[in-house]
C-alpha atoms as a printed R data frame, in Angstrom:
    type eleno elety resid chain resno       x       y       z
1   ATOM     1    CA   MET     A     1 165.585 -48.754 -50.312
2   ATOM     2    CA   THR     A     2 167.513 -51.363 -52.242
3   ATOM     3    CA   GLN     A     3 171.097 -51.863 -51.101
4   ATOM     4    CA   PRO     A     4 173.621 -51.352 -53.919
5   ATOM     5    CA   GLU     A     5 176.281 -54.002 -54.628
6   ATOM     6    CA   ARG     A     6 178.927 -51.667 -53.256
7   ATOM     7    CA   ASP     A     7 178.091 -49.402 -50.336
8   ATOM     8    CA   ILE     A     8 177.090 -46.017 -51.706
9   ATOM     9    CA   ALA     A     9 178.620 -44.231 -48.706
10  ATOM    10    CA   GLU     A    10 182.002 -45.791 -49.523
11  ATOM    11    CA   MET     A    11 181.736 -44.565 -53.113
12  ATOM    12    CA   VAL     A    12 180.811 -41.030 -52.001
13  ATOM    13    CA   VAL     A    13 183.744 -40.978 -49.592
14  ATOM    14    CA   GLU     A    14 186.071 -42.209 -52.332
15  ATOM    15    CA   PHE     A    15 185.103 -39.538 -54.817
16  ATOM    16    CA   ALA     A    16 184.481 -36.611 -52.434
17  ATOM    17    CA   ALA     A    17 186.529 -37.066 -49.235
18  ATOM    18    CA   GLU     A    18 189.100 -34.429 -50.162
19  ATOM    19    CA   PHE     A    19 186.292 -31.933 -50.820
20  ATOM    20    CA   ILE     A    20 184.350 -32.783 -47.653
21  ATOM    21    CA   VAL     A    21 187.297 -32.533 -45.241
22  ATOM    22    CA   LEU     A    22 188.004 -28.973 -46.373
23  ATOM    23    CA   GLY     A    23 185.101 -27.975 -44.132
24  ATOM    24    CA   GLU     A    24 186.481 -26.439 -40.967
25  ATOM    25    CA   SER     A    25 183.551 -27.510 -38.791
26  ATOM    26    CA   VAL     A    26 181.142 -30.432 -38.737
27  ATOM    27    CA   GLU     A    27 178.455 -28.112 -40.125
28  ATOM    28    CA   GLU     A    28 180.679 -27.082 -43.036
29  ATOM    29    CA   GLN     A    29 181.547 -30.714 -43.696
30  ATOM    30    CA   GLU     A    30 177.825 -31.577 -43.703
31  ATOM    31    CA   ASN     A    31 177.236 -28.813 -46.253
32  ATOM    32    CA   ARG     A    32 180.078 -30.144 -48.381
33  ATOM    33    CA   LEU     A    33 178.667 -33.672 -48.114
34  ATOM    34    CA   ALA     A    34 175.301 -32.356 -49.309
35  ATOM    35    CA   ALA     A    35 177.025 -30.626 -52.247
36  ATOM    36    CA   ALA     A    36 178.927 -33.818 -53.097
37  ATOM    37    CA   CYS     A    37 175.654 -35.773 -53.088
38  ATOM    38    CA   SER     A    38 174.109 -33.172 -55.384
39  ATOM    39    CA   ALA     A    39 177.106 -33.543 -57.704
40  ATOM    40    CA   TRP     A    40 176.610 -37.328 -57.622
41  ATOM    41    CA   ASN     A    41 172.924 -36.979 -58.538
42  ATOM    42    CA   ILE     A    42 173.673 -34.525 -61.338
43  ATOM    43    CA   ALA     A    43 176.359 -36.867 -62.691
44  ATOM    44    CA   CYS     A    44 173.787 -39.681 -62.874
45  ATOM    45    CA   GLU     A    45 171.708 -37.699 -65.352
46  ATOM    46    CA   THR     A    46 172.319 -37.456 -69.084
47  ATOM    47    CA   ALA     A    47 175.134 -35.276 -70.378
48  ATOM    48    CA   GLU     A    48 172.596 -33.053 -72.119
49  ATOM    49    CA   ILE     A    49 170.809 -31.978 -68.952
50  ATOM    50    CA   ARG     A    50 173.734 -31.893 -66.488
51  ATOM    51    CA   PRO     A    51 174.614 -28.236 -67.262
52  ATOM    52    CA   MET     A    52 170.997 -27.154 -66.688
53  ATOM    53    CA   LEU     A    53 170.811 -29.068 -63.415
54  ATOM    54    CA   LEU     A    54 174.086 -27.550 -62.225
55  ATOM    55    CA   ASP     A    55 172.881 -24.057 -63.193
56  ATOM    56    CA   ALA     A    56 169.658 -24.609 -61.228
57  ATOM    57    CA   TRP     A    57 171.599 -25.921 -58.219
58  ATOM    58    CA   ILE     A    58 173.962 -22.905 -58.214
59  ATOM    59    CA   LYS     A    59 170.996 -20.540 -58.583
60  ATOM    60    CA   ALA     A    60 169.262 -22.166 -55.593
61  ATOM    61    CA   ILE     A    61 172.429 -21.700 -53.504
62  ATOM    62    CA   GLU     A    62 172.654 -18.084 -54.613
63  ATOM    63    CA   GLU     A    63 169.008 -17.430 -53.739
64  ATOM    64    CA   SER     A    64 169.226 -19.130 -50.349
65  ATOM    65    CA   ASP     A    65 172.349 -17.208 -49.314
66  ATOM    66    CA   THR     A    66 172.304 -13.828 -51.041
67  ATOM    67    CA   GLU     A    67 175.361 -12.597 -49.123
68  ATOM    68    CA   GLN     A    68 177.751 -15.001 -50.857
69  ATOM    69    CA   PRO     A    69 180.093 -13.171 -53.263
70  ATOM    70    CA   GLN     A    70 180.088 -14.146 -56.926
71  ATOM    71    CA   GLU     A    71 183.659 -15.441 -56.534
72  ATOM    72    CA   TYR     A    72 182.396 -18.014 -54.000
73  ATOM    73    CA   LEU     A    73 179.697 -19.157 -56.418
74  ATOM    74    CA   ALA     A    74 182.226 -19.416 -59.267
75  ATOM    75    CA   ASP     A    75 184.530 -21.499 -57.054
76  ATOM    76    CA   LEU     A    76 181.588 -23.664 -56.001
77  ATOM    77    CA   ARG     A    77 180.683 -24.268 -59.649
78  ATOM    78    CA   THR     A    78 184.281 -25.292 -60.373
79  ATOM    79    CA   ASP     A    79 184.244 -27.687 -57.410
80  ATOM    80    CA   MET     A    80 180.921 -29.185 -58.505
81  ATOM    81    CA   GLU     A    81 182.113 -29.647 -62.083
82  ATOM    82    CA   ALA     A    82 185.227 -31.416 -60.776
83  ATOM    83    CA   LEU     A    83 183.132 -33.679 -58.520
84  ATOM    84    CA   ILE     A    84 180.753 -34.533 -61.368
85  ATOM    85    CA   HIS     A    85 183.699 -35.409 -63.591
86  ATOM    86    CA   LEU     A    86 185.331 -37.502 -60.870
87  ATOM    87    CA   LYS     A    87 182.102 -39.419 -60.150
88  ATOM    88    CA   LEU     A    88 181.770 -40.235 -63.849
89  ATOM    89    CA   GLU     A    89 185.418 -41.289 -64.031
90  ATOM    90    CA   LEU     A    90 185.386 -43.499 -60.928
91  ATOM    91    CA   PHE     A    91 181.849 -44.875 -61.017
92  ATOM    92    CA   PRO     A    92 180.399 -44.442 -64.519
93  ATOM    93    CA   ASP     A    93 177.846 -47.237 -64.107
94  ATOM    94    CA   ALA     A    94 176.772 -46.539 -60.515
95  ATOM    95    CA   ARG     A    95 173.362 -44.922 -60.874
96  ATOM    96    CA   TYR     A    96 171.771 -44.238 -57.512
97  ATOM    97    CA   ASP     A    97 169.605 -41.295 -56.537
98  ATOM    98    CA   ILE     A    98 170.928 -40.075 -53.197
99  ATOM    99    CA   ARG     A    99 167.913 -39.094 -51.089
100 ATOM   100    CA   HIS     A   100 169.614 -38.250 -47.798
101 ATOM   101    CA   ALA     A   101 173.126 -38.069 -46.386
102 ATOM   102    CA   SER     A   102 174.338 -37.502 -42.863
103 ATOM   103    CA   LEU     A   103 177.707 -36.981 -41.293
104 ATOM   104    CA   THR     A   104 178.418 -37.835 -37.669
105 ATOM   105    CA   ALA     A   105 181.637 -37.038 -35.847
106 ATOM   106    CA   LEU     A   106 182.293 -39.067 -32.709
107 ATOM   107    CA   ASP     A   107 185.537 -39.715 -30.839
108 ATOM   108    CA   GLY     A   108 187.635 -38.240 -33.625
109 ATOM   109    CA   LYS     A   109 186.037 -40.423 -36.303
110 ATOM   110    CA   THR     A   110 183.635 -39.334 -38.988
111 ATOM   111    CA   ARG     A   111 180.859 -41.581 -40.216
112 ATOM   112    CA   ILE     A   112 178.854 -40.935 -43.359
113 ATOM   113    CA   GLU     A   113 175.491 -42.553 -43.933
114 ATOM   114    CA   ILE     A   114 173.659 -42.378 -47.240
115 ATOM   115    CA   ASP     A   115 170.132 -43.345 -48.271
116 ATOM   116    CA   ALA     A   116 169.879 -43.960 -52.001
117 ATOM   117    CA   ASP     A   117 167.627 -45.652 -54.500
118 ATOM   118    CA   PRO     A   118 168.682 -47.275 -57.775
119 ATOM   119    CA   MET     A   119 167.829 -45.233 -60.855
120 ATOM   120    CA   ASP     A   120 166.087 -46.820 -63.833
C-alpha cells in the first residue's frame, strides 16, 4: 500500500464523522464507517457510472438484510448521495480505493484505520 500525501483516515473522518457518530453502538458506527468508505469509493469513479454503483450497493444491502423497510433504504440512499457529494466537494482530486476500514473504541476515544491504494 502506498501512503497518500494526506492520511486517508483523516479525510474520511473529515467528510463522514457526522454520519459515523450517529451510530448508537460501536457495531453501528463500524457499519456507518463501511458505508462511508463505499461512498468514498463510488465518488472516485466517473460521474457516468456512480448511479449504477450506488444502485448495486443499495441492492446488495437490501438482499443481505431483507427485513429492512423501504423507508430505511431510501434514507440510506439519501445519506450515501450526500456523502458522495461531500467527498467530491472536499477532496475532488483524492483518488484512493479504500480496501479496508476499522474502528476501535478505547478509553472513550475512537480510532479509525484505513487501508487504501491509489487509483490510476
